[in-house]
BATOR-419633 format. One record per residue (C-alpha): residue in three letters; residue number from 1; x, y, z. Coordinates in steps of 0.05 Angstrom, whole numbers, padded with zeros to 5 digits. Example, Ala and Ser with C-alpha at 12.3 -4.5 7.8 and 13.67 -1.06 7.14 Angstrom:
! BATOR-419633
rest	nr	px	py	pz
ALA	1	00246	-00090	00156
SER	2	00273	-00021	00143
//
This chain:
! BATOR-419633
rest	nr	px	py	pz
UNK	1	00162	00376	00394
UNK	2	00201	00333	00443
UNK	3	00174	00263	00449
UNK	4	00173	00222	00512
UNK	5	00224	00166	00511
UNK	6	00179	00122	00554
UNK	7	00121	00123	00506
UNK	8	00161	00115	00442
UNK	9	00175	00040	00449
UNK	10	00099	00029	00445
UNK	11	00095	00064	00378
UNK	12	00063	00017	00326
UNK	13	00107	-00008	00270
UNK	14	00088	00003	00197
UNK	15	00067	-00070	00193
UNK	16	00021	-00063	00254
UNK	17	-00008	00001	00225
UNK	18	-00026	-00033	00159
UNK	19	-00057	-00093	00194
UNK	20	-00096	-00045	00239
UNK	21	-00122	-00011	00176
UNK	22	-00152	-00077	00152
UNK	23	-00205	-00067	00206
UNK	24	-00237	-00014	00162
UNK	25	-00253	-00061	00105
UNK	26	-00299	-00103	00149
UNK	27	-00326	-00042	00184
UNK	28	-00342	00002	00124
UNK	29	-00362	-00054	00076
UNK	30	-00413	-00085	00123
UNK	31	-00446	-00021	00146
UNK	32	-00447	00014	00079
UNK	33	-00479	-00044	00043
UNK	34	-00531	-00043	00099
UNK	35	-00539	00032	00092
UNK	36	-00540	00035	00016
UNK	37	-00589	-00022	00003
UNK	38	-00629	-00043	00065
UNK	39	-00686	00007	00056
UNK	40	-00697	-00005	-00018
UNK	41	-00688	-00080	-00010
UNK	42	-00744	-00088	00039
UNK	43	-00787	-00036	00003
UNK	44	-00779	-00058	-00070
UNK	45	-00756	-00131	-00065
UNK	46	-00793	-00155	-00003
UNK	47	-00851	-00105	-00013
UNK	48	-00857	-00083	00059
UNK	49	-00900	-00019	00064
UNK	50	-00859	00044	00071
UNK	51	-00897	00065	00134
UNK	52	-00877	00000	00168
UNK	53	-00804	00010	00148
UNK	54	-00806	00080	00175
UNK	55	-00833	00055	00241
UNK	56	-00779	00002	00241
UNK	57	-00724	00053	00232
UNK	58	-00753	00097	00288
UNK	59	-00750	00037	00335
UNK	60	-00679	00023	00310
UNK	61	-00659	00095	00326
UNK	62	-00688	00090	00397
UNK	63	-00648	00026	00408
UNK	64	-00586	00060	00382
UNK	65	-00595	00118	00431
UNK	66	-00585	00067	00487
UNK	67	-00542	00014	00455
UNK	68	-00486	00056	00425
UNK	69	-00466	00098	00486
UNK	70	-00477	00038	00533
UNK	71	-00429	-00007	00495
UNK	72	-00377	00049	00495
UNK	73	-00383	00059	00571
UNK	74	-00378	-00017	00583
UNK	75	-00316	-00022	00540
UNK	76	-00281	00035	00576
UNK	77	-00293	00000	00643
UNK	78	-00269	-00068	00621
UNK	79	-00208	-00099	00654
UNK	80	-00180	-00164	00626
UNK	81	-00115	-00198	00608
UNK	82	-00136	-00191	00536
UNK	83	-00141	-00115	00540
UNK	84	-00201	-00069	00538
UNK	85	-00218	-00071	00465
UNK	86	-00198	-00140	00439
UNK	87	-00254	-00180	00473
UNK	88	-00308	-00135	00444
UNK	89	-00276	-00133	00375
UNK	90	-00276	-00209	00371
UNK	91	-00345	-00214	00405
UNK	92	-00374	-00166	00354
UNK	93	-00338	-00190	00292
UNK	94	-00358	-00264	00294
UNK	95	-00434	-00252	00297
UNK	96	-00427	-00194	00248
UNK	97	-00400	-00241	00195
UNK	98	-00463	-00284	00200
UNK	99	-00509	-00223	00202
UNK	100	-00479	-00194	00138
UNK	101	-00515	-00252	00104
UNK	102	-00576	-00260	00149
UNK	103	-00598	-00188	00137
UNK	104	-00618	-00208	00066
UNK	105	-00655	-00273	00082
UNK	106	-00724	-00256	00110
UNK	107	-00780	-00306	00101
UNK	108	-00856	-00314	00108
UNK	109	-00912	-00265	00093
UNK	110	-00907	-00190	00097
UNK	111	-00918	-00187	00172
UNK	112	-00866	-00241	00184
UNK	113	-00816	-00205	00140
UNK	114	-00827	-00140	00178
UNK	115	-00817	-00174	00245
UNK	116	-00754	-00207	00217
UNK	117	-00731	-00139	00191
UNK	118	-00742	-00106	00259
UNK	119	-00703	-00160	00296
UNK	120	-00647	-00168	00246
UNK	121	-00630	-00094	00238
UNK	122	-00624	-00086	00313
UNK	123	-00582	-00148	00320
UNK	124	-00538	-00126	00262
UNK	125	-00529	-00057	00292
UNK	126	-00513	-00084	00362
UNK	127	-00456	-00129	00339
UNK	128	-00432	-00080	00287
UNK	129	-00427	-00026	00340
UNK	130	-00391	-00073	00387
UNK	131	-00339	-00085	00333
UNK	132	-00336	-00016	00302
UNK	133	-00331	00029	00363
UNK	134	-00277	-00014	00394
UNK	135	-00234	-00018	00332
UNK	136	-00240	00056	00319
UNK	137	-00225	00069	00393
UNK	138	-00157	00039	00382
UNK	139	-00137	00095	00333
UNK	140	-00126	00151	00384
UNK	141	-00093	00102	00432
UNK	142	-00045	00070	00382
UNK	143	-00025	00135	00347
UNK	144	-00008	00189	00397
UNK	145	00010	00253	00359
UNK	146	-00012	00291	00298
UNK	147	00044	00267	00253
UNK	148	00035	00193	00270
UNK	149	-00041	00199	00263
UNK	150	-00036	00234	00196
UNK	151	00010	00179	00169
UNK	152	-00032	00122	00197
UNK	153	-00097	00153	00173
UNK	154	-00072	00148	00102
UNK	155	-00075	00072	00107
UNK	156	-00139	00073	00148
UNK	157	-00178	00115	00098
UNK	158	-00151	00077	00038
UNK	159	-00178	00012	00066
UNK	160	-00242	00046	00087
UNK	161	-00252	00068	00015
UNK	162	-00237	-00002	-00011
UNK	163	-00292	-00028	00036
UNK	164	-00338	00027	00011
UNK	165	-00325	00009	-00062
UNK	166	-00339	-00065	-00049
UNK	167	-00404	-00047	-00014
UNK	168	-00426	-00003	-00072
UNK	169	-00404	-00046	-00130
UNK	170	-00410	-00120	-00110
UNK	171	-00487	-00123	-00105
UNK	172	-00495	-00089	-00173
UNK	173	-00455	-00145	-00206
UNK	174	-00508	-00196	-00186
UNK	175	-00573	-00157	-00179
UNK	176	-00580	-00123	-00246
UNK	177	-00612	-00057	-00265
UNK	178	-00675	-00058	-00223
UNK	179	-00697	-00077	-00153
UNK	180	-00757	-00123	-00156
UNK	181	-00783	-00187	-00124
UNK	182	-00741	-00245	-00147
UNK	183	-00674	-00210	-00143
UNK	184	-00658	-00234	-00072
UNK	185	-00605	-00283	-00095
UNK	186	-00561	-00227	-00121
UNK	187	-00559	-00192	-00053
UNK	188	-00547	-00258	-00017
UNK	189	-00489	-00276	-00064
UNK	190	-00459	-00207	-00055
UNK	191	-00466	-00214	00021
UNK	192	-00433	-00283	00020
UNK	193	-00372	-00255	-00016
UNK	194	-00369	-00197	00033
UNK	195	-00372	-00245	00091
UNK	196	-00312	-00283	00064
UNK	197	-00274	-00218	00054
UNK	198	-00292	-00198	00125
UNK	199	-00266	-00264	00153
UNK	200	-00199	-00255	00118
UNK	201	-00185	-00183	00135
UNK	202	-00218	-00188	00204
UNK	203	-00172	-00246	00223
UNK	204	-00110	-00208	00200
UNK	205	-00131	-00147	00239
UNK	206	-00145	-00185	00303
UNK	207	-00081	-00227	00297
UNK	208	-00031	-00172	00279
UNK	209	-00064	-00103	00283
UNK	210	-00087	-00093	00355
UNK	211	-00038	-00057	00401
UNK	212	-00065	-00032	00468
UNK	213	-00020	00011	00513
UNK	214	-00006	-00015	00583
UNK	215	00000	00056	00611
UNK	216	-00076	00059	00605
UNK	217	-00087	-00007	00642
UNK	218	-00111	00028	00706
UNK	219	-00158	00075	00670
UNK	220	-00218	00026	00670
UNK	221	-00217	00025	00746
UNK	222	-00231	00100	00747
UNK	223	-00279	00100	00687
UNK	224	-00347	00132	00702
UNK	225	-00414	00097	00702
UNK	226	-00457	00096	00640
UNK	227	-00498	00158	00658
UNK	228	-00437	00196	00681
UNK	229	-00400	00175	00619
UNK	230	-00454	00205	00574
UNK	231	-00456	00267	00618
UNK	232	-00380	00278	00614
UNK	233	-00380	00265	00539
UNK	234	-00431	00319	00524
UNK	235	-00398	00363	00576
UNK	236	-00335	00366	00533
UNK	237	-00338	00432	00495
UNK	238	-00295	00408	00436
UNK	239	-00342	00349	00427
UNK	240	-00406	00391	00431
UNK	241	-00380	00439	00378
UNK	242	-00361	00380	00332
UNK	243	-00427	00342	00338
UNK	244	-00464	00382	00285
UNK	245	-00403	00381	00239
UNK	246	-00397	00305	00246
UNK	247	-00471	00296	00235
UNK	248	-00465	00338	00170
UNK	249	-00406	00297	00146
UNK	250	-00440	00230	00157
UNK	251	-00505	00256	00127
UNK	252	-00470	00274	00061
UNK	253	-00428	00211	00064
UNK	254	-00493	00171	00068
UNK	255	-00537	00211	00020
UNK	256	-00493	00220	-00041
UNK	257	-00480	00145	-00055
UNK	258	-00555	00131	-00049
UNK	259	-00577	00187	-00095
UNK	260	-00520	00178	-00145
UNK	261	-00555	00123	-00185
UNK	262	-00618	00166	-00192
UNK	263	-00576	00225	-00214
UNK	264	-00540	00184	-00266
UNK	265	-00603	00148	-00290
UNK	266	-00652	00206	-00296
UNK	267	-00607	00266	-00310
UNK	268	-00545	00238	-00345
UNK	269	-00579	00178	-00379
UNK	270	-00534	00123	-00351
UNK	271	-00582	00064	-00339
UNK	272	-00535	00005	-00328
UNK	273	-00526	-00008	-00253
UNK	274	-00454	-00031	-00259
UNK	275	-00435	00032	-00299
UNK	276	-00470	00074	-00246
UNK	277	-00427	00040	-00193
UNK	278	-00364	00056	-00233
UNK	279	-00380	00130	-00229
UNK	280	-00383	00124	-00153
UNK	281	-00319	00082	-00155
UNK	282	-00285	00138	-00194
UNK	283	-00303	00188	-00139
UNK	284	-00273	00144	-00085
UNK	285	-00211	00125	-00125
UNK	286	-00197	00199	-00133
UNK	287	-00207	00204	-00057
UNK	288	-00153	00152	-00047
UNK	289	-00105	00191	-00091
UNK	290	-00117	00255	-00050
UNK	291	-00108	00223	00019
UNK	292	-00034	00240	00023
UNK	293	-00044	00314	00003
UNK	294	-00099	00320	00055
UNK	295	-00054	00287	00108
UNK	296	-00003	00342	00096
UNK	297	-00057	00395	00104
UNK	298	-00079	00365	00171
UNK	299	-00008	00357	00195
UNK	300	00010	00429	00177
UNK	301	-00054	00466	00195
UNK	302	-00078	00424	00253
UNK	303	-00145	00387	00257
UNK	304	-00191	00448	00266
UNK	305	-00167	00491	00208
UNK	306	-00157	00432	00162
UNK	307	-00228	00406	00175
UNK	308	-00256	00476	00160
UNK	309	-00218	00475	00094
UNK	310	-00244	00405	00079
UNK	311	-00317	00425	00092
UNK	312	-00313	00488	00049
UNK	313	-00277	00449	-00006
UNK	314	-00331	00396	-00009
UNK	315	-00386	00448	-00016
UNK	316	-00349	00480	-00074
UNK	317	-00330	00416	-00111
UNK	318	-00401	00388	-00107
UNK	319	-00429	00448	-00144
UNK	320	-00421	00415	-00213
UNK	321	-00476	00365	-00194
UNK	322	-00524	00424	-00199
UNK	323	-00507	00441	-00271
UNK	324	-00480	00381	-00310
UNK	325	-00526	00348	-00361
UNK	326	-00483	00300	-00401
UNK	327	-00435	00243	-00389
UNK	328	-00368	00280	-00397
UNK	329	-00391	00334	-00348
UNK	330	-00414	00279	-00300
UNK	331	-00346	00245	-00303
UNK	332	-00312	00311	-00286
UNK	333	-00362	00324	-00230
UNK	334	-00347	00257	-00197
UNK	335	-00272	00267	-00204
UNK	336	-00274	00336	-00173
UNK	337	-00321	00313	-00117
UNK	338	-00270	00259	-00099
UNK	339	-00221	00313	-00077
UNK	340	-00271	00341	-00026
UNK	341	-00294	00273	-00002
UNK	342	-00221	00255	00013
UNK	343	-00216	00315	00061
UNK	344	-00278	00299	00103
UNK	345	-00262	00225	00105
UNK	346	-00191	00239	00128
UNK	347	-00215	00289	00181
UNK	348	-00263	00244	00219
UNK	349	-00214	00205	00263
UNK	350	-00166	00264	00267
UNK	351	-00220	00306	00299
UNK	352	-00245	00251	00345
UNK	353	-00174	00236	00369
UNK	354	-00163	00309	00386
UNK	355	-00228	00311	00426
UNK	356	-00210	00247	00463
UNK	357	-00141	00275	00480
UNK	358	-00173	00338	00510
UNK	359	-00219	00294	00552
UNK	360	-00160	00255	00580
UNK	361	-00127	00319	00604
UNK	362	-00192	00339	00638
UNK	363	-00211	00272	00669
UNK	364	-00143	00237	00674
UNK	365	-00168	00175	00637
UNK	366	-00176	00151	00566
UNK	367	-00250	00143	00545
UNK	368	-00244	00130	00470
UNK	369	-00303	00081	00468
UNK	370	-00349	00129	00504
UNK	371	-00337	00181	00450
UNK	372	-00341	00132	00392
UNK	373	-00404	00102	00423
UNK	374	-00438	00170	00421
UNK	375	-00407	00180	00352
UNK	376	-00440	00115	00330
UNK	377	-00507	00143	00351
UNK	378	-00493	00206	00310
UNK	379	-00479	00163	00249
UNK	380	-00546	00127	00257
UNK	381	-00582	00194	00266
UNK	382	-00550	00217	00201
UNK	383	-00577	00154	00167
UNK	384	-00647	00171	00191
UNK	385	-00637	00242	00164
UNK	386	-00617	00214	00097
UNK	387	-00680	00171	00092
UNK	388	-00725	00227	00115
UNK	389	-00695	00274	00063
UNK	390	-00706	00223	00008
UNK	391	-00777	00209	00031
UNK	392	-00795	00282	00034
UNK	393	-00766	00300	-00034
UNK	394	-00790	00238	-00071
UNK	395	-00860	00244	-00040
UNK	396	-00865	00314	-00069
UNK	397	-00838	00298	-00138
UNK	398	-00875	00232	-00144
UNK	399	-00851	00161	-00131
UNK	400	-00876	00137	-00199
UNK	401	-00829	00184	-00235
UNK	402	-00770	00156	-00196
UNK	403	-00789	00084	-00214
UNK	404	-00807	00098	-00287
UNK	405	-00758	00140	-00328
UNK	406	-00811	00154	-00381
UNK	407	-00850	00195	-00331
UNK	408	-00793	00241	-00311
UNK	409	-00808	00316	-00310
UNK	410	-00771	00379	-00296
UNK	411	-00794	00375	-00223
UNK	412	-00763	00306	-00218
UNK	413	-00696	00333	-00241
UNK	414	-00700	00391	-00192
UNK	415	-00714	00342	-00135
UNK	416	-00655	00298	-00152
UNK	417	-00608	00358	-00157
UNK	418	-00634	00383	-00090
UNK	419	-00613	00317	-00059
UNK	420	-00547	00314	-00097
UNK	421	-00522	00384	-00082
UNK	422	-00568	00437	-00051
UNK	423	-00589	00400	00012
UNK	424	-00519	00371	00026
UNK	425	-00488	00440	00015
UNK	426	-00536	00472	00065
UNK	427	-00523	00417	00117
UNK	428	-00447	00423	00107
UNK	429	-00451	00498	00114
UNK	430	-00484	00492	00183
UNK	431	-00430	00441	00201
UNK	432	-00378	00492	00178
UNK	433	-00407	00546	00222
UNK	434	-00410	00500	00282
UNK	435	-00337	00481	00274
UNK	436	-00316	00554	00281
UNK	437	-00331	00547	00355
UNK	438	-00284	00487	00362
UNK	439	-00234	00512	00415
UNK	440	-00172	00471	00399
UNK	441	-00129	00511	00350
UNK	442	-00062	00486	00324
UNK	443	-00025	00523	00379
UNK	444	-00070	00494	00433
UNK	445	-00064	00426	00402
UNK	446	00013	00429	00405
UNK	447	00009	00450	00479
UNK	448	-00041	00395	00492
UNK	449	00008	00343	00464
UNK	450	00063	00367	00511
UNK	451	00017	00359	00571
UNK	452	-00006	00291	00547
UNK	453	00065	00266	00540
UNK	454	00077	00284	00613
UNK	455	00012	00251	00635
UNK	456	00029	00187	00597
UNK	457	00098	00185	00628
UNK	458	00066	00189	00697
UNK	459	00017	00134	00679
UNK	460	00074	00090	00654
UNK	461	00111	00098	00720
UNK	462	00048	00077	00759
UNK	463	00034	00018	00713
UNK	464	00049	-00049	00748
UNK	465	00049	-00091	00684
UNK	466	00090	-00094	00620
UNK	467	00034	-00127	00580
UNK	468	-00040	-00141	00589
UNK	469	-00028	-00216	00596
UNK	470	-00001	-00202	00665
UNK	471	-00069	-00180	00690
UNK	472	-00099	-00236	00733
//
């Protein structure tokens, strides 16, 4: 495909691409530690009643329904000499570093701890969303075509996985085998280390990895209001057809790491928490190794067909979790699962970028943050789905059996395998069916890129600045 000469000088260098990818460590690490441990921490360590926690997460979800799309719409309408995204990235990252620690430091009696929990999870989510949706919004803007996105996404997903590994493993090094009152210091120490890592990689990302294109500098002036932004976002057919798929992907992405320790402990017989984390690490290390093969699939087949292949592959490679009983089989199951996880992880930003491109052709403006804002809400809804699934299954097989291995029964094993394979497979299958309706085939994608190149050339001609610092 012929590339526009006017847009090529803005193409990020390899160095800028790598520094941009550092954003994922802070993003994934902070949210996944929150996602993996927050529920069990306040339930088992701080002994807050499960009903209270459920109410807290319902309130959290309602706040997200407003907060996530609103922050996206505000970002898209922002005009400053620092760009659209940079002010929000810095404004979200600095408080997020403190909140990574403060999430684990409640005090007082049970009521006080619950109030603290309610306030802190909403503060955490607000500043995390401010940082996350703006740094992810840079991806479709910085990398303009399928080939560049596939190459850049290799780095992005590798650092995302590193952040995921740190979130899964670090707390287990300090907490021990069981969650119980008195183990708070382990979580706080793990959070302190994560905060330091976030400072280092966050600074490098902000300093060297942010590259906003001046041809979009007039887009905020034409950006729609909050309500219109949400309306236009859900009015985009490619986005509507991808919503269920994306919800399924994030559901599995959230559920498997949480259930993995129970699977290893009660079915495979691995009781050491650090060893359990190493199994999960094995899965994600394999995912890193298969990023490049998946990038070739997406580059050759196009986002739609490649994502369909990735979804079907994950359903197939997760099947061993239904039948393995011993440690060698478990090792093989985690290795094979890593291949499928690589595909769905690689596909997330590729699909979102394609959707955002189609929206620009329809509206004439870039609205990355609006889409990633709604996407952030979808991620939170998937988290609620994860907790509801766990609550429903564990309530029926008995919470005592989950806490005490000596009380495990055949029903307990069935429940864990349901959560580890059967339920995720069903959810993924519905996501697979939904994606069949996604209208942008490889041929349409290629034509879309030609039209986008022309549109970007026109925007560049109309741009009155060479860099954002020239905005008064």
